[in-house]
DSSP file (Angstrom, degrees, kcal/mol; ACC not computed):
  #  RESIDUE AA STRUCTURE BP1 BP2  ACC     N-H-->O    O-->H-N    N-H-->O    O-->H-N    TCO  KAPPA ALPHA  PHI   PSI    X-CA   Y-CA   Z-CA
    1    1 A M              0   0    0      0, 0.0     2,-0.0     0, 0.0     0, 0.0   0.000 360.0 360.0 360.0 119.8  307.8  237.3  139.6
    2    2 A P        -     0   0    0      0, 0.0     2,-0.3     0, 0.0     0, 0.0  -0.338 360.0-112.8 -69.5 147.5  310.2  235.7  142.1
    3    3 A R        -     0   0    0      4,-0.0     2,-0.2     1,-0.0     0, 0.0  -0.581  29.4-142.3 -78.5 138.4  309.8  236.4  145.7
    4    4 A T     >  -     0   0    0     -2,-0.3     4,-2.1     1,-0.1     5,-0.2  -0.513  25.2-107.8 -93.9 168.9  312.6  238.4  147.3
    5    5 A L  H  > S+     0   0    0      1,-0.2     4,-2.2     2,-0.2     5,-0.2   0.866 121.2  54.2 -63.2 -36.3  313.9  237.9  150.8
    6    6 A V  H  > S+     0   0    0      2,-0.2     4,-1.9     1,-0.2    -1,-0.2   0.901 107.4  50.7 -65.6 -40.2  312.2  241.1  151.9
    7    7 A G  H  > S+     0   0    0      1,-0.2     4,-1.6     2,-0.2    -2,-0.2   0.892 110.6  49.0 -63.7 -40.2  308.9  239.8  150.6
    8    8 A L  H  X S+     0   0    0     -4,-2.1     4,-2.3     1,-0.2    -2,-0.2   0.896 108.8  52.7 -66.7 -39.3  309.3  236.6  152.5
    9    9 A M  H  X S+     0   0    0     -4,-2.2     4,-2.4     1,-0.2    -1,-0.2   0.872 106.2  54.0 -64.1 -35.9  310.2  238.4  155.7
   10   10 A E  H  X S+     0   0    0     -4,-1.9     4,-2.0     2,-0.2    -1,-0.2   0.892 108.1  49.7 -65.5 -37.7  307.1  240.5  155.4
   11   11 A I  H  X S+     0   0    0     -4,-1.6     4,-2.4     2,-0.2    -2,-0.2   0.916 110.1  50.4 -65.9 -42.6  305.0  237.3  155.2
   12   12 A Y  H  X S+     0   0    0     -4,-2.3     4,-2.5     1,-0.2    -2,-0.2   0.900 110.2  49.9 -62.3 -40.6  306.7  235.8  158.2
   13   13 A Y  H  X S+     0   0    0     -4,-2.4     4,-2.5     2,-0.2    -1,-0.2   0.885 109.2  52.5 -65.3 -37.4  306.0  239.0  160.2
   14   14 A F  H  X S+     0   0    0     -4,-2.0     4,-2.3     2,-0.2    -2,-0.2   0.949 112.5  43.7 -61.6 -49.6  302.4  238.9  159.1
   15   15 A W  H  X S+     0   0    0     -4,-2.4     4,-2.4     1,-0.2    -2,-0.2   0.871 113.8  51.4 -65.9 -36.6  302.0  235.3  160.4
   16   16 A F  H  X S+     0   0    0     -4,-2.5     4,-2.8     2,-0.2    -1,-0.2   0.903 109.2  51.0 -64.6 -40.5  303.9  236.1  163.6
   17   17 A F  H  X S+     0   0    0     -4,-2.5     4,-2.4     2,-0.2    -2,-0.2   0.926 111.2  47.2 -62.7 -45.5  301.6  239.1  164.2
   18   18 A L  H  X S+     0   0    0     -4,-2.3     4,-2.4     1,-0.2     5,-0.2   0.920 113.9  48.0 -62.2 -43.2  298.5  236.9  163.7
   19   19 A F  H  X S+     0   0    0     -4,-2.4     4,-2.7     2,-0.2    -2,-0.2   0.915 111.7  49.8 -62.8 -43.4  299.9  234.2  166.0
   20   20 A A  H  X S+     0   0    0     -4,-2.8     4,-2.2     2,-0.2    -2,-0.2   0.910 111.9  47.6 -64.4 -42.6  300.9  236.8  168.7
   21   21 A I  H  X S+     0   0    0     -4,-2.4     4,-2.2     2,-0.2    -1,-0.2   0.931 114.4  46.1 -64.1 -45.6  297.4  238.4  168.6
   22   22 A S  H  X S+     0   0    0     -4,-2.4     4,-2.3     1,-0.2    -2,-0.2   0.899 112.4  50.8 -66.1 -39.0  295.7  235.0  168.9
   23   23 A A  H  X S+     0   0    0     -4,-2.7     4,-2.4    -5,-0.2    -1,-0.2   0.895 108.6  52.8 -63.8 -38.9  298.0  233.9  171.6
   24   24 A Y  H  X S+     0   0    0     -4,-2.2     4,-2.3     1,-0.2     5,-0.2   0.935 111.6  44.9 -61.2 -46.7  297.3  237.1  173.6
   25   25 A F  H  X S+     0   0    0     -4,-2.2     4,-2.2     1,-0.2     8,-0.3   0.877 112.8  51.3 -67.0 -36.7  293.5  236.5  173.4
   26   26 A I  H  < S+     0   0    0     -4,-2.3     7,-0.3     1,-0.2    -1,-0.2   0.907 113.8  44.4 -65.6 -41.1  293.8  232.9  174.3
   27   27 A I  H  < S+     0   0    0     -4,-2.4    -2,-0.2    -5,-0.2    -1,-0.2   0.885 120.4  39.0 -71.1 -38.6  296.0  233.7  177.3
   28   28 A T  H  < S+     0   0    0     -4,-2.3     2,-0.5    -5,-0.2    -2,-0.2   0.788 113.3  52.0 -87.3 -27.0  293.8  236.6  178.6
   29   29 A D     X  -     0   0    0     -4,-2.2     4,-1.7    -5,-0.2     3,-0.2  -0.939  60.0-162.3-119.0 118.9  290.3  235.4  177.9
   30   30 A E  H  > S+     0   0    0     -2,-0.5     4,-2.3     1,-0.2     5,-0.2   0.848  91.0  57.1 -66.6 -34.8  289.2  232.0  179.1
   31   31 A S  H  > S+     0   0    0      1,-0.2     4,-2.2     2,-0.2    -1,-0.2   0.872 107.0  48.3 -67.3 -35.4  286.2  231.7  176.8
   32   32 A I  H  > S+     0   0    0     -7,-0.3     4,-2.6     2,-0.2    -1,-0.2   0.871 109.1  54.1 -70.9 -35.6  288.4  232.2  173.7
   33   33 A A  H  X S+     0   0    0     -4,-1.7     4,-2.4    -7,-0.3    -2,-0.2   0.919 110.2  46.7 -62.3 -42.3  290.8  229.5  175.1
   34   34 A K  H  X S+     0   0    0     -4,-2.3     4,-2.9     2,-0.2     5,-0.3   0.902 110.6  53.4 -64.6 -40.0  287.8  227.1  175.4
   35   35 A L  H  X S+     0   0    0     -4,-2.2     4,-2.3     1,-0.2    -2,-0.2   0.931 111.2  45.3 -59.7 -46.5  286.7  228.1  171.9
   36   36 A V  H  X S+     0   0    0     -4,-2.6     4,-2.4     2,-0.2    -1,-0.2   0.904 112.8  51.6 -64.5 -41.4  290.1  227.2  170.5
   37   37 A Y  H  X S+     0   0    0     -4,-2.4     4,-2.2     1,-0.2    -2,-0.2   0.938 113.8  42.6 -60.6 -47.9  290.2  224.0  172.5
   38   38 A Y  H  X S+     0   0    0     -4,-2.9     4,-2.4     2,-0.2    -1,-0.2   0.831 112.3  54.1 -71.5 -31.0  286.8  222.8  171.2
   39   39 A A  H  X S+     0   0    0     -4,-2.3     4,-2.5    -5,-0.3    -1,-0.2   0.919 110.7  46.0 -66.6 -42.1  287.6  224.0  167.6
   40   40 A I  H  X S+     0   0    0     -4,-2.4     4,-2.4     2,-0.2    -2,-0.2   0.898 112.5  51.1 -65.8 -39.6  290.8  221.9  167.7
   41   41 A K  H  X S+     0   0    0     -4,-2.2     4,-2.2    -5,-0.2    -2,-0.2   0.900 110.9  48.7 -63.2 -41.0  288.9  218.9  169.2
   42   42 A L  H  X S+     0   0    0     -4,-2.4     4,-2.4     2,-0.2    -2,-0.2   0.923 111.4  48.9 -65.0 -44.8  286.2  219.3  166.4
   43   43 A L  H  X S+     0   0    0     -4,-2.5     4,-2.3     1,-0.2    -2,-0.2   0.897 110.9  51.3 -61.9 -39.6  288.9  219.4  163.7
   44   44 A R  H  X S+     0   0    0     -4,-2.4     4,-2.6     2,-0.2    -1,-0.2   0.916 110.6  47.5 -63.7 -43.3  290.6  216.3  165.1
   45   45 A S  H  X S+     0   0    0     -4,-2.2     4,-2.4     2,-0.2    -2,-0.2   0.884 111.6  50.6 -67.8 -36.7  287.3  214.4  165.2
   46   46 A Q  H  X S+     0   0    0     -4,-2.4     4,-2.4     2,-0.2    -1,-0.2   0.902 111.0  49.5 -65.2 -39.4  286.5  215.4  161.6
   47   47 A Y  H  X S+     0   0    0     -4,-2.3     4,-2.7     2,-0.2    -2,-0.2   0.931 112.0  47.5 -63.2 -45.6  290.0  214.3  160.6
   48   48 A E  H  X S+     0   0    0     -4,-2.6     4,-2.6     1,-0.2    -2,-0.2   0.894 112.0  50.4 -63.4 -39.4  289.6  210.9  162.3
   49   49 A K  H  X S+     0   0    0     -4,-2.4     4,-2.3     2,-0.2    -1,-0.2   0.924 112.9  45.5 -64.7 -43.9  286.1  210.4  160.8
   50   50 A T  H  X S+     0   0    0     -4,-2.4     4,-2.4     2,-0.2    -2,-0.2   0.906 113.0  50.6 -66.2 -41.1  287.4  211.2  157.3
   51   51 A K  H  X S+     0   0    0     -4,-2.7     4,-2.3     1,-0.2    -2,-0.2   0.920 111.0  48.5 -62.4 -43.8  290.5  208.9  157.8
   52   52 A W  H  X S+     0   0    0     -4,-2.6     4,-1.7     1,-0.2    -1,-0.2   0.923 111.5  50.3 -61.7 -42.9  288.3  206.1  159.0
   53   53 A W  H  X S+     0   0    0     -4,-2.3     4,-1.3     1,-0.2    -2,-0.2   0.899 112.0  46.8 -64.1 -41.1  286.0  206.5  156.0
   54   54 A V  H  < S+     0   0    0     -4,-2.4    -1,-0.2     1,-0.2    -2,-0.2   0.893 116.1  44.9 -67.9 -39.0  288.8  206.5  153.5
   55   55 A L  H  < S+     0   0    0     -4,-2.3    -1,-0.2    -5,-0.2    -2,-0.2   0.705 125.2  30.3 -80.2 -18.5  290.5  203.4  155.1
   56   56 A H  H  < S+     0   0    0     -4,-1.7    -2,-0.2    -5,-0.2    -1,-0.2   0.354  81.6 120.0-123.4   5.0  287.3  201.4  155.5
   57   57 A N    ><  -     0   0    0     -4,-1.3     3,-1.8     1,-0.2     6,-0.2  -0.612  53.8-149.2 -74.9 120.7  285.0  202.4  152.7
   58   58 A P  T 3  S+     0   0    0      0, 0.0    -1,-0.2     0, 0.0     6,-0.1   0.675  93.7  65.4 -67.5 -14.7  284.2  199.3  150.5
   59   59 A R  T 3  S+     0   0    0      4,-0.1    -2,-0.1     5,-0.0     3,-0.0   0.615  79.1  97.3 -80.1 -10.8  283.9  201.5  147.4
   60   60 A N  S <> S-     0   0    0     -3,-1.8     4,-2.6     1,-0.1     5,-0.2  -0.665  74.5-142.3 -76.3 125.9  287.6  202.3  147.7
   61   61 A P  H  > S+     0   0    0      0, 0.0     4,-2.2     0, 0.0     5,-0.1   0.847  98.9  51.9 -62.6 -34.0  289.5  200.0  145.3
   62   62 A V  H  > S+     0   0    0      2,-0.2     4,-2.3     1,-0.2     5,-0.2   0.933 112.6  45.0 -66.8 -44.7  292.5  199.6  147.7
   63   63 A V  H  > S+     0   0    0     -6,-0.2     4,-2.6     1,-0.2     5,-0.2   0.892 111.3  54.4 -64.5 -39.6  290.2  198.6  150.6
   64   64 A K  H  X S+     0   0    0     -4,-2.6     4,-2.3     1,-0.2    -1,-0.2   0.911 109.6  47.2 -61.0 -42.0  288.2  196.3  148.3
   65   65 A Y  H  X S+     0   0    0     -4,-2.2     4,-2.9     2,-0.2    -2,-0.2   0.913 111.2  50.8 -66.2 -42.3  291.5  194.5  147.4
   66   66 A I  H  X S+     0   0    0     -4,-2.3     4,-2.3     1,-0.2    -2,-0.2   0.905 111.9  47.5 -63.1 -40.8  292.5  194.2  151.0
   67   67 A M  H  X S+     0   0    0     -4,-2.6     4,-2.4     2,-0.2    -1,-0.2   0.909 113.1  48.6 -65.4 -41.7  289.1  192.8  152.0
   68   68 A W  H  X S+     0   0    0     -4,-2.3     4,-2.6    -5,-0.2    -2,-0.2   0.923 111.8  49.2 -63.5 -44.0  289.3  190.3  149.1
   69   69 A R  H  X S+     0   0    0     -4,-2.9     4,-2.2     1,-0.2    -2,-0.2   0.903 112.1  48.0 -62.9 -42.1  292.9  189.3  150.0
   70   70 A R  H  X S+     0   0    0     -4,-2.3     4,-2.2     2,-0.2    -1,-0.2   0.899 112.8  48.8 -64.7 -41.0  291.9  188.7  153.6
   71   71 A A  H  X S+     0   0    0     -4,-2.4     4,-2.5     1,-0.2    -2,-0.2   0.900 111.4  49.0 -67.0 -40.3  288.8  186.7  152.6
   72   72 A M  H  X S+     0   0    0     -4,-2.6     4,-2.3     2,-0.2    -2,-0.2   0.884 110.3  51.4 -67.1 -37.4  290.8  184.6  150.2
   73   73 A K  H  X S+     0   0    0     -4,-2.2     4,-2.0     2,-0.2    -2,-0.2   0.925 112.2  46.1 -64.0 -43.6  293.5  183.9  152.9
   74   74 A L  H  X S+     0   0    0     -4,-2.2     4,-2.5     1,-0.2    -2,-0.2   0.892 111.2  52.8 -65.2 -39.7  290.7  182.8  155.3
   75   75 A A  H  X S+     0   0    0     -4,-2.5     4,-2.7     1,-0.2    -2,-0.2   0.896 109.2  49.1 -63.7 -39.7  289.1  180.7  152.6
   76   76 A K  H  X S+     0   0    0     -4,-2.3     4,-2.5     2,-0.2    -1,-0.2   0.899 111.0  49.7 -66.7 -39.6  292.4  178.9  151.9
   77   77 A E  H  X S+     0   0    0     -4,-2.0     4,-2.2     2,-0.2    -2,-0.2   0.919 113.2  46.2 -64.1 -42.8  292.9  178.3  155.6
   78   78 A I  H  X S+     0   0    0     -4,-2.5     4,-2.2     2,-0.2    -2,-0.2   0.917 113.0  49.8 -65.1 -42.6  289.4  176.8  156.0
   79   79 A E  H  X S+     0   0    0     -4,-2.7     4,-1.9     1,-0.2    -2,-0.2   0.903 110.7  50.3 -62.1 -40.7  289.8  174.7  152.9
   80   80 A K  H  X S+     0   0    0     -4,-2.5     4,-0.8     1,-0.2    -1,-0.2   0.895 111.9  47.2 -64.4 -40.8  293.2  173.4  154.2
   81   81 A S  H  < S+     0   0    0     -4,-2.2    -1,-0.2     1,-0.2     3,-0.2   0.835 112.0  50.5 -72.2 -30.9  291.6  172.5  157.6
   82   82 A L  H  < S+     0   0    0     -4,-2.2    -1,-0.2     1,-0.2    -2,-0.2   0.839 106.5  54.8 -73.7 -32.1  288.6  170.8  155.9
   83   83 A N  H  <        0   0    0     -4,-1.9    -1,-0.2     1,-0.2    -2,-0.2   0.688 360.0 360.0 -75.4 -17.4  290.9  168.7  153.6
   84   84 A K     <        0   0    0     -4,-0.8    -1,-0.2    -3,-0.2    -2,-0.1   0.490 360.0 360.0 -75.4 360.0  292.8  167.3  156.6
């Protein structure tokens, strides 16, 4: 069943209402503002940890190839310097 414009507007009003209520509580209560700040900080650190793990995990085939390519480049440079 396709969504109508009225249905979409109702969804936007719902999200606006949730945002307005949360903004009101954040502005009026300092402890909720701290909670939101620390929750965002926690989410950011979890994102950074996951990103680091995906980009540096040796079981990831892309990372494995990048490490192999870097090692082969270094080996060729060392071999070239030893042959001189």
